N, C-alpha and C positions, 0 to 999 in steps of 0.2 A: 800401265799395261803393257795390252799383245797388240796396241794401235795399229801396227806397222802391220802383222799377220791380218786383221778385218782389212786394213786399206788397199791391203793385195789380191782378199775377196772381193770385196768391192767393185776393183775395174777388171774383175774376171764376169762377175756378175751382171755389169751393166754392158760389155759388151754380146750379154746376150737379150735375144728380145723377147718379152714375157710372153708363154704361153706356147711359141713359139710351134714345139713341138707336137701342142693339141690341136693349131691352127695350120699346120705345114699339109702339102697336096698327099705329103703319102700317111697322115694318119684319117683311119675313118673318120666321118661326120657322129656326133655327139646321139648320144640313144636318141631316140622321141622319148621326148617321160616332163612332164608340165614342170613337176617341180624342180628337175636338169636345167629346164627352160630359165625361170626364175632366178637361177641361180648365175647359170651366163648375164641375167641384164644386173642381176649386182657387180658382179665383175669388170661388166664394162660402166659402168658408173667408180668405177674406183672405192667401192663398198669393199673392202675385199676382208675385215674384219665379220660385215654381216654376211657375207658370202662364205666363209669359215664355220663361221654359228652353225647358218642353216647349211652345210653336210653335212657338220657332226649329228646335226639333229635328223634330220633327213635316212641318212645312212643303217640305221638299224631295223629300218621302215620298207627299204629295197628288197625286191629277193630276182630282179633279173638283174644277172653279172656282167651283162656290158654294162648298166647306168652302174653298179658298185664300183667296179675299173675305174669306169671314167671320174666318178665321183672320189678316190681314194688317189689318181694322179694332178686333177683338182686342186684337193688338198695338199698335195707335195709339193706341188707351186706356190700356193699359199703362203708355206710353210719352207721357201726357201729363200721363198720374198722377205719372211721377218729374219733369213739365219738361221732358223731352229733344223738345221742339217739333221740332225741324231731324229727329229720326225720322220722326215721327209724321206727319210729313210724307210722308215718303219709304216708310212702311208703307203710307199710303195710298195713294200714286199705283202701288204694287204693286198691288193691290187693285182698281182701273181698267186696270191690264193684261192682270189675271186676265178681266177681262169685264165688274167691276162701271160700271155705265154711270148712276148714278142720282145727278141733284140732292144729293141729303143730298151723299154725299161728295166732288161738288167744295166746294161750302158751307162745308163744314169743312176740308178742306185750308188754304181763301181764309183761313180762321177761324185758323187758326191761324198761318198767316204770318203775318196781322195783330199777333198779339200778337208773334210776333219781331221786326215792325218796329220794336213799342215800345218795346222795349228794348233802343234802338242809341242813346240819347241822349249817349255819350261814341266811339261808334265807331271819328268823325274823326279824335279828337286825337293818335292816332300813325305814322306808314305803316314802322317797321318794328321789332324787337322787340330790347329793350335787351337788353347784354349786362351779368349783374353775377354770373357766375359768382365762388365762391369765395374770397373775398375778404369782407373782416369776422369779427368771435368768433363767426359761424354755422357760416362756410366752408358745408362742402357734407352735406347730411341721409343722413351714415355713421356708423357705428359708433358710440361712445357720444356721447349728446348729450343738458345741462344745460339744463332747462329751467330760468330765473329768474320768476319768476311775480308779479308785484308791486301787488296789491290798493290802489286808491285811494281813499280813502274821505274821510269832511266830513260823513257828518250828515243831509247836504241832500239835493243834487242825486244824489251820489253817495254810496247809504248802504250796505252790504254786513253782510248777517244771517249768523248759522250756517250757516242752510237757501240761504241764494243761491251760499255758498262752498261748501258740496257740493254742492248741487247740480252749479256750473261745473265742479270739481272730474270730475264724473260727465263733462261735455260735451270734460270735453281729454282726459279717459281716450279718449272714442270718438275724436278726432283721432289720440293716438297709437300704435291701436290700427290704426285706415285707414291712416297712414304704412305703420305696419311691410306688413300687407294691399299695398299699394301697388309697396313696394318690390321685394316678392314675385315681381311678376307680370316684373317685370325680373330675375328672378335672383339677383336680390339680397339678405343677409340682412338680417333686420331689425332697424335701429337700435334702439341700446336708452339708453331716456330714463330719466332722476331730474329730477323733476321736482318745486323746491322749493317752496314758496309764504311771501310774508310782506306784509304787512300797515304801510300808511304813510297816516295820519292828516293832512291839512292845516286848518291851524286857521284858513286865510285862507280856507278855501272854495277847489273846484275848478268850472271856469269850463270852454266845450267852447272858448273863442278860449284862455285856457291851455293845450289839452293842446293846440293845438297851434301854442304861439308859439316861436321861437327859445330863451325863455327854458327851457322850457317841464325842460329835459334839466341842464341847472346847479343851479333850482331841487331837482330829487328825488335831486341828489347832496344837496344839503343834509336833505335832510328822510331820506335812506340814510343820511347819517352821526349826524344826532340823535337819529331815531333806534332805528338799529340796530346803533348803534356802530364803524361806518368812517367812514375818511378821506376818501374818496372813491370814487367808479367802481371804480377799476380796483382797490382793497384788497376791493370785496366781490364781486368777480368774480371774483379771483382767492383769494378763501378759501371761496368756495358753489362752485366750477367749475375747479376746478387745471387741468383736460386737457377731453382732447377739444373740440368743439364745444360753442357755449354761446346757445343765443337764450333774451333778453330784452323779458321780457311787459310791460308795463302795463295793467291793468284797470280800466275806471270805470267803478259803476252807473249809467249814466244812458245815457240811449236819442240818442246822432252819430253822425257816423258815422266808421267808422274804418278806420288806417290806418299804414302801414309806413315809416321812414324807413332804408335798409338804403343799405347799401352798393357804389360802381358795381366795375367789375368793377378788378382790380388797376394794369391798363394806365392807365387815367382816376383812376382815384383811390387811389394806390398808399399811402397816409397812413392810409386809413380802416381803424380800428376798432369803435366802438363803432354799437349798429345798435339801433334796436329794434321792434317792434310796439304801437300802442297803441290796444285795442280801447276800441270805447264802445259795448257790447252791452249793457240789460240784464237781469236774471233776472223774466223774469214767471210765478210760482207756476202749478203748475199747465198751462202749456202744453203743448196740443196738441202743437204745431210749429211750428220752433225752428228758426231759422238760422246758431244761434250755433256748434254745432260749424266748420258750413262757413267763416263767419267768421273763427274761430281758426285752421280751418287754409290756410284765404288768405293771410290777413298774414305771418304764421310762413312760409309756404314765401317769401314776396317777402325775411327774414331768410335765407334759406339759401341766393339766386341767383333763385327766382322771377320772372318780369314778368309788369303786367299783358296779357290778352290781351283784355280787354272797351275796349279805347283803342286800337285798330289795327285800321284801314277795314280791309285784308281779311282778316281773321278771323273775321269773320261770320259767316260759315260752314265755318269751319274749325276740330280738336276741343273741338268742343262741347259737349262733355258737362266737358270739360277744366272743373278748378274755378277757375279762372286768368280764365274767359273767362264762364261761364255756372253757374248756382250751380242743383243740384238740387232737389228737393221732399225729400232727404235724405243724409246726409253717405255714407251707403251707396251711394248713386249716382253719385258724381262719380266725376270720374276724375280721374288725373296723365297726357294724352298726353306723346308724346314730346316735342313742344317744350318741357312745365315739366320732365322729364324731365331734357335737354339740361340744363338751368339748374342744378339742384341734384345734377350733379353721378352722375347714373345711367344717363345712354344717350349717344351720339351726337345731332350734331345732324341733324334730320328737315329734307327738302325742307320749303319751306311758300308757299306763294302772297304771302308777302311779305321784306323782310329781312330777314336773323334778323345782329344784329351780331357779328363777329369771328368770325364760323361757322367759319374754318375754321384756329381759335388751337386 
C-alpha cells in the first residue's frame, strides 16, 4: 500500500502541537458559550470522538458567528488528527463562510490541500473500478468466515516471537470487530469469524522477491505439506475450513509492501479459486501508533472483492475515508463506503465519478 506516504505525513503531524493555532497568543480566546466550554473539556480529557459528535450536534443550533467559526476550526483539528484531510478542508471553508477572514485559516487550508496532493503518487494508474465480486474461496464478506493465518518465519528477516504473535492476534481481533460494526451500518448481521493460526518455517530464508514471485504459492504448498501434514493446499483448506468463506493470509514479520492476489470476476476468471493476502508488516513492540490493523483490513477486503480506490484517477476526492482509498489515524476512524460495500456483497452499486466494471450485472 501507500505506507511510506502515510509515515511521512505522520512525521509532519507529530512535529505539530495539537490545537497550537487555537491556543497561541495570536489567536483570540474562545467565545463565551457553555456548549463550547463542554466541548473543550472533552478535548482536554482526550475524548475527541465525543467532542466531534458534540460539535456536529451543536453546530445547527448556534447562531453566534464567532462560536460557529470556532466550532468549525475545532472540528477541522479533530479531522486532521484522524487524517480525514478532505473533511478538514471542508470544515475550514465553512468557518470562512461563517465570517472567518484570517490569513491563518486560508494558509491552513492550503497546507492541508498540499498534504492531500502529496498522497497521489499512484492515482493515475486506473480509470475504472475493477469488478472482483463473489469469486474465489473468499466470496462475499458474509456469514461464516474462516481466516487461515500463516506466520512465515526464517529466524532472520522474518522472525516471530511469542510476543509478536500475541500482539498480531490483538490487531486481527480489532479487524474482525471492525468488519462486524461496518456490516451493521449496512443493516447486515455481523459475519462470524473463525481465525486459525499456523506457523511455517522457511529454512532457505525469506526475501521480498520470493514473496512476490510466481513460485511462492507452490513453495508455500510444499511447506504446508511438509510441516502441517497435508498433501496440498486443497487438502489443507478443506480440513481447516470445510464450509463458508475462506480468507488465506500469509504474514512475514519484515518491512515491505503488503499486497493481495485475488480473483477477478467470475466472468473474467471463472476457474479462479485460490487467492491470498501477503502481509509484510513488522510488529513494533510498544509502538504508540501503527497502521497494521488497517493494512490487514485493507488486504483481506481484496480477497472478498474490494478493489483499490487510491489508484483510480477520479477517486481522489471520492470515498475519502474509505479504507481502500486513504488510511485514517486508526482503524476505528476508517470507513467502508458504498463502493467497497458493493464489491464485498453488502450494498447496491453507487453512483461514482468513474466507471464501475459490470455495474449493471
